[in-house]
C-alpha positions, 0 to 999 in steps of 0.5 A, spaced: 500 500 500 505 504 501 511 502 497 511 506 491 516 508 486 517 515 486 517 519 479 523 519 475 524 527 475 526 526 483 533 525 485 535 519 489 536 524 494 529 526 495 526 519 494 525 518 502 521 525 502 517 522 497 515 516 500 514 519 507 509 524 504 506 518 500 505 514 506 502 521 510 497 521 504 495 514 503 494 511 510 489 516 512 485 516 505 485 508 505 483 508 513 477 512 511 475 509 505 469 505 507 469 500 501 462 496 503 459 503 504 461 505 497 459 498 494 452 500 497 452 506 493 454 503 487 448 498 488 443 504 489 446 507 482 445 500 479 438 501 481 437 508 479 440 507 472 435 501 471 429 505 473 432 510 468 432 505 462 425 503 464 422 510 464 425 511 457 422 504 454 415 506 457 416 513 453 418 510 447 415 503 446 408 506 443 412 510 438 416 503 436 410 499 436 406 503 432 406 511 430 401 515 434 399 521 429 405 519 425 410 520 430 416 514 430 422 513 435 428 515 431 433 514 436 435 514 444 441 519 446 441 523 440 448 527 439 451 522 444 456 521 438 458 528 438 460 528 445 454 533 446 449 532 452 442 532 450 436 529 450 434 521 452 430 520 446 428 523 439 421 522 435 419 524 428 413 524 424 417 524 418 414 530 415 419 535 419 415 535 426 420 532 432 419 531 439 425 531 444 424 527 451 428 527 457 426 522 462 427 523 470 425 517 474 425 521 480 424 529 481 425 533 487 419 537 490 422 544 486 424 542 479 427 548 477 434 546 476 431 540 472 427 545 468 433 549 467 437 543 464 432 542 459 432 549 457 439 548 456 439 542 452 433 545 447 439 551 446 443 545 444 438 542 439 438 549 436 445 549 435 446 542 432 439 543 428 443 542 421 447 536 424 440 533 426 436 534 420 442 531 416 444 525 420 437 523 423 431 526 420 433 527 412 429 533 411 428 540 414 425 540 421 419 544 421 418 545 429 420 541 435 417 540 442 420 538 448 418 533 453 419 532 461 417 525 462 417 522 469 413 517 473 406 519 475 408 520 482 412 526 480 408 528 474 403 532 477 408 537 481 412 537 475 407 540 470 405 545 475 412 547 476 413 548 468 407 551 467 408 556 473 414 559 469 410 559 463 415 554 459 413 551 453 415 544 455 410 538 455 410 533 461 409 526 460 407 521 466 408 514 466 403 509 471 408 504 472 403 499 475 398 500 469 403 501 464 400 507 461 403 513 458 399 520 459 400 527 457 399 531 464 396 538 464 396 540 471 395 547 471 399 551 477 395 555 482 398 562 479 399 564 472 405 567 470 406 574 468 409 572 461 404 569 457 401 573 451 394 574 450 388 576 455 386 569 457 392 566 461 388 560 462 387 558 455 395 560 454 397 555 459 392 550 456 396 551 450 403 550 453 401 544 456 398 540 450 402 538 443 401 542 437 398 536 434 391 536 437 390 528 435 397 527 439 394 529 445 388 524 445 393 519 443 397 520 449 391 519 454 392 512 458 396 510 452 398 502 453 406 502 454 411 497 456 418 496 457 423 492 452 423 497 446 431 499 447 436 494 451 442 498 450 443 506 451 449 508 449 450 514 454 447 509 460 452 506 465 457 501 463 454 496 467 447 497 464 451 496 457 455 490 459 448 486 460 448 485 453 453 479 455 448 476 460 443 476 454 447 474 448 452 468 451 451 461 450 453 455 455 455 448 454 456 443 460 459 448 465 462 452 460 459 459 458 462 463 452 460 468 447 463 471 440 464 478 438 458 477 433 453 475 438 455 481 442 454 486 436 448 483 434 445 484 441 447 491 441 444 492 434 438 489 436 437 493 442 440 500 441 435 501 435 437 505 429 445 506 430 449 506 424 454 500 423 460 504 425 457 506 432 455 499 433 462 497 432 465 502 437 460 500 442 462 493 441 469 494 442 468 498 448 464 493 452 469 487 450 474 491 453 471 493 459 468 486 460 476 483 460 478 489 464 473 487 470 474 480 469 468 478 466 470 476 459 477 472 457 480 470 451 479 463 449 484 462 444 483 455 440 476 454 444 470 454 440 468 461 441 472 468 442 471 469 449 469 465 456 464 468 460 468 468 467 462 465 472 461 459 476 454 460 474 451 458 467 444 461 468 442 468 466 441 470 473 447 467 476 451 471 470 448 477 472 450 476 479 457 475 477 457 481 473 454 486 478 460 483 483 465 484 478 463 491 476 463 493 483 470 490 485 472 494 479 469 500 481 472 500 488 479 498 485 478 504 480 477 509 486 483 506 490 487 507 484 485 515 484 486 516 491 493 513 490 494 518 484 492 523 488 497 521 493 503 520 488 502 527 486 501 530 493 508 527 495 511 529 488 510 536 490 512 535 497 519 532 495 520 538 489 519 543 495 524 540 499 529 539 492 528 547 491 529 548 499 536 544 498 538 548 492 536 555 495 
């Protein structure tokens, strides 16, 4: 833990100062690092990511299975290939009308910061409009609407908060028990001052609804489900690694998988992603699977990789994945602590070098 090589730019004369400073830093950090507590935090994070993925699926499922008022699902995480933070999903009616949606599985009572984030993402859409038209729509964007989607227990409050600010943002609520999707139109107690016209209630009603009237009716108690998308490129890496638990094969006690199996699962689960991006995601997941110890090259075996698990069932391999991923994250966290202490010790040793030279 404390035996670490000093950096090459330090003279041998100051090696002891470096190691002493490193011990001074790393010992209390290691003592205070609650590994089990950190693993619990990771478990909570996994649960949150799962709920986020489920909510996105609830939102897009009707537009994957059919085309309410012509709107179809285009892709999840638009602009992610450009390293631009943007919405969770994009819908298009093929005539130039689009809907960008942001899914929040939970919301605070005051949703102001979430609304501000969504408005910033809307500005990003405007900045990247040419790219969106060329790469996703294949035509000019006539107009765009923006949706904040959440579960029903947050949706009414979200609708009131959005409308109280007079923002042109629609709110969708998902009833996860009944598996229904609804457009929310809950008006605030007080009307904002920035509404045009003489009838603020009518103005609020217009803001709450989609411009395409029949779409509002189509989103009343709309049946929905999960399972439309299994791979979200911007989701947590453990979520993406689940393609292995869905695509592996077993024979006796051996569990194994080919690159083509992983790629095929990503292609089916990501929906509407280009071949090059699918290849990139495939390579990234294989590299990560090897890094955490879930995949191992099989050499002359009957498949490209062994799936390293004592189990052969999907549930068992999922358990292995979570365990190995959490252990990997703990090691990452400790490595970061080591690097911080290495830099601290280097600075301390260089100070001593400068004093000696002085």
